[in-house]
N, C-alpha and C positions, 0 to 999 in steps of 0.2 A: 504495498500499499503507500510504499514510501515516495512511488514516482507521484504517481496522481496527486497528494499531497500537494507536491513538488512542484508541479506542474498549477494546481490551487493559488498557491503563496506568491509563485513567483507572476502568474496571473493577477492578482487582489496585490501586487507591489507594482505591475511596469501601469496598469491599466484601470487606476480606484477610480474611473467616470465608468465601467462598463455597467451597463442596464443588470447583469446580474447576475451581480459583485454576492451578496445576498444568499444567493442560492450556492456561489460561492463555501462561501461559510461555514454552511447548513454541512454539504460535501464534506469539509476539513476535521469538522466538527465530528459528524457520525466515520471518518476514518480512523480517527484517533480514539474515539470512543472501542473500536473492532479492535483495533491493537492493545490497547488496556492502557493507554498513555490518556488520564482521565483528567490530569489537570487541564492538560492541552486542548483537552472532547472540550472539556465546558471553558474556557476560555474563546475557542469559538463561537460557544454559541453564544457568553456574552459579550463578545462584539461585535452581532448581529442586532444585538437591545442594541446595543450605542453607539452603530455605525447605520443603521435603518429603520428606525423608530415605523416606518411603513409601511415595514416586509411585511409580506403576506406568509409569509415564515413565523409571522412573531406566535400563533397556537404553538405551534411546533418542537418550536426552541424551546419555550417554557416549559414546556412536556422533561421533557430533556435534562432542561437545567431544573425541573423539580424530583428529578432524578437523582440526582446527583446529592439536593439540599437533603433528598429522603436517605441516603448512604452517610450523607455526613449529623442523621437524625436532628436537622433543626425541619421538627416541624410545621414551629407556625413558620418558617417562610418557605417549607413545601409546599401546605395549603396558601401562601396570595401566591404564586408560581402559581398553584392548580385554576383559584377561583380567576386569573386571567384568560386563560386557552378560553376558547368559544368553539359552543357543538359542530358547530360548521364549517370549524377550518382545518379538524383532524377524524380520520378515519373512527368508523366507528368503533370499533378495537382498541382505539386510543381512549374514546370518551368511556367506554364503559372501567378502564382501571383508569381515567382520572375520578371519574365518582365513587371506585371503591378505594381509592387512595385517600381520597377525606376520610372516608369511616375511619380510615389507619390510626391519618395524624392524628384525631381525632381523641381516638385512644392512647396513644403515647399521649395526648398532650392531660389526655386523665381527662375529659371533659367527654365524658358515660354516656352521657343521652343526646348529644347530637354522635355520637360514631351509630348506636346505635339503631340513631333513627339512617344515617345514612344507609347499615349494614343490610336489614330492613328493607329499604328501598328500593336498593340495589338486586334482593329479592323479589321485591314485586317488579320492576324492570325485565330481570329474567323468564320467571311468569307468566310476563303479560308480552314479551318477545323484544323489546325493545332492545334490552343486551342475549346477544347471543352464542359468545364464547361459552358465557356462562361457569367457566373453568375455577373461579375462589368460591363458587356458591359452598359449597362445605366448609371455607375457609371464613365466612363473611357469616356462615349459623355460628361458631364455635367466635367468633371476633363478640356477638352481642351477646354468645352465656357469659367471659368474659367480662363481657361489658359488665352487664347487670351482676353480673359475684365482685366489683369490684364497687360498684357500689355500697353508700348505708340501708338500708333496708331491699341489699337489691332481690331480693323473692318475692320480693312485695309494689315497689317497680316494674321488676314482669308482668307479675299480671293486672299492673294496670295499665301497664302499656299494651299487652293485648288482647284488652279488654275495650281499648280506645277503640283496636283497628279491628274489630267486629269478631275477635281469637282466633284471627289470621297468623 
């Protein structure tokens, strides 16, 4: 991957006015990611936000940056980045992951009620066919249990929650 990275970087240096330079930086970020060069990858994505604030790649870029923040356990920052992602600017699979990841962040931040809502809604969207990948359904159930068990009087919270949602 070093040759494509060098080509994109040379393009950026020699032709800073190139109309698709944001796409070049996005590809550089992905190539660095594929080669395990996380710091360089993250910097490439941050570069898009700094230099191309009107890019059509902002939502996918925020998704990549949210992954880096999540891996570093910066859950508040992750949520801020995830909240900047627009549904119509990412694939349905990415949107499903954005939604699920918000639940995980709330769980890690001990916002258990919000986590439960996200995981419950994730499951509802899977059942309704809005989320088709559905690979995280079991994890969503487990995370709901964890969230309820970490609440003071979690059993009663769970009963109240499911009564509010017609026993689902």
